[in-house]
N, C-alpha and C positions, 0 to 999 in steps of 0.2 A: 923308075921314077926315084928320085933322091929327094929326100926330106931334110932340109936344113934349117936349123933353128939359129938364127942369127942374133937373138936376143941374149944379152949378157945373163949370166947365171943368177945374179941378184934379182934382176927384173923377173926372171922366171919364178923364182922362189917366192917373191912377193905377190905375183899373180896367184900362185898356188895357195899361198897363205890367205889371201883375199877370199878365195873360192872355198877353202876350208872354214874360214871364219863365217862367211855367208851360210854355209851348210850347217854350221853349229847353231847359228842363230836361228836358222829355219827350224832346226830340230828342237831347239828350246822353246821356240814359239809354238810348235806343233805340240810339244809335251804340256805346255801351259794350256793351250786350247783343250786338250783332252782332259786334263785336270779340272779346268774351269767347267767344262761340259759335264764331268762326272759330279762336280760339286753342286751344279744346277739341278742335275737329275736327283741327286740325293736330297736336295732341299725341297724340291717338288714333292718327293716321296714323303718326306717328313711333314710337310704342310698337309698332304692328304690324310696321313695318319693322325695328325692333330685335329683336322677337321672331323674325322670319324670319332676320335675321343670325345671331342666337344658334343657331337651328336649324341653318342651313347650317354654322356654325362647328363645332357638335357632330357634323355629318356628315363634315366635313373632318378632324377630328382623327385618325381611324383612316387616312384616305386620306393625310394628311401623312407618317405613319410609313412607309406604302408608298412614297410619292414619295421620302422620305429614303433608303430602301433602294434603290430604283431609281437613284438619283444616285450612291450609294455604289457599286453594281455597275457603273455606267456608267463611273465613274472608275477603277475596278479593271479593267475591260475596256480602257480607253484605255491604262492603264499596261501591261498585258500586250501590247497591240498594239505599243506602242513597244518593249518588250523583244523581242518576236518579231521586228520588223523589224531590230533590232540583230543578233539572232542569225542571221538570213538574210544580212545584210551581212557578218558574220563568217564564215559558211559559204561564201559566194561568194569571199571574199578566201582563205580556206582552201583552197577547191577549185582556184584557179588556181596557188597555190603548190605543191599537191600535184601538178598536172599539169606544172608546170616541174620538179619534183623527179623526176618519172617521165620526162621527156624528157631530162634532162641525162646520165645514164649512157649513153645511146645515142650521144651526140655525143663522148664522152670517149676514144674510140680505145683501149679496154681500159685498160691500166695505164700509158698514155703521156701523159695529161693528169691533172693533180690540181688539185682546187679548194681554195683556202685560205679563201675567204670568199665569202658569198652574202648581199648586202644589198639590201633593198627599200625604196624611197622611195614610199609609197602616195599622199602629198599631191601628188606630180608626176606622176601618172597611171601608176601601177605601174611605175616605173623600176627595173630590177634591174640590180645591178652585180655582176660576177663578177671574182674575182681569183684567179689560179691560176699553175700552172707547167706547161710542156710539155717533153717530153723532147728534141724538135728543133724547128727552125723549120718544117719540113714538117708535123709532126704539129699544131703550133700552127695553121698555115694551113688544114689539113683541118678542124680543130675550128672555127675561124671560119667557114669555108665552110659547114660543116654547120649551124652556129647560124644563119647568114644565110639558109639555105634553108628554115628552120622557118616554117610560115604564121602561128604565134602570135607571132613576133619582128618587131618593126618598130623602125626608127631605131637600128640597131646602130652603136656608136661604139667606137673604140678609144681608151680614156682613158690607158692607159699602154703604149707600144709594147714588144713582147717584148724583153727585154734578157738577155743572157747572165748567169747567176749560177752560181757554182761551189758546189755542195752536197756538201761532203765530196770524194770522188774522182769525183763525177758533175757534168756541166755541164747545167744546165736553163735554160729561158727564162721569166722571170717575165713575167706580162701582166695587164692589167686592162681589161676591156670593160663597156660598159653598153648596155642595150637596154630598150625598152618592150614589155611583155607584153600582147598583145591578149586581149580577153575573147571567147573562142570562143562564148559563149552568145548 
């Protein structure tokens, strides 16, 4: 069997070109269909995720109000704790000054020692400065010794040595001492 092609070469090339063009168009269409299908599938996935996000956001709205309230309560508690610690600090400070005021009358030798001022310097570690008068040098020496013997008193210093001062008809001795008050707690 002999196969003879009697068509001219140009016609055969044109037919082959048509077949190749048709195959190319089919390939492009097939690629466009695959890309379109992938786009639609991705768009559907995106829509499903957006729907889930919308549902979760709807569930979170009431919870956000609760979270805001919890944050507000937490902030209020923090503020209350700060105020409470400040009150505790003030109470401690007040307590040691009350103990000092309770201790001083026992040291004052009845009506022989008078205090003119009591100053506290808390930033220097509870430094207390007492200024006063004593009836005699012996009374002042007893007051100083009694003050020195107190367990709550440390670093007792004479700021101004007792000096005789005439108050009307009476001679007194003006003095100034300072000390650090220990915290017995």
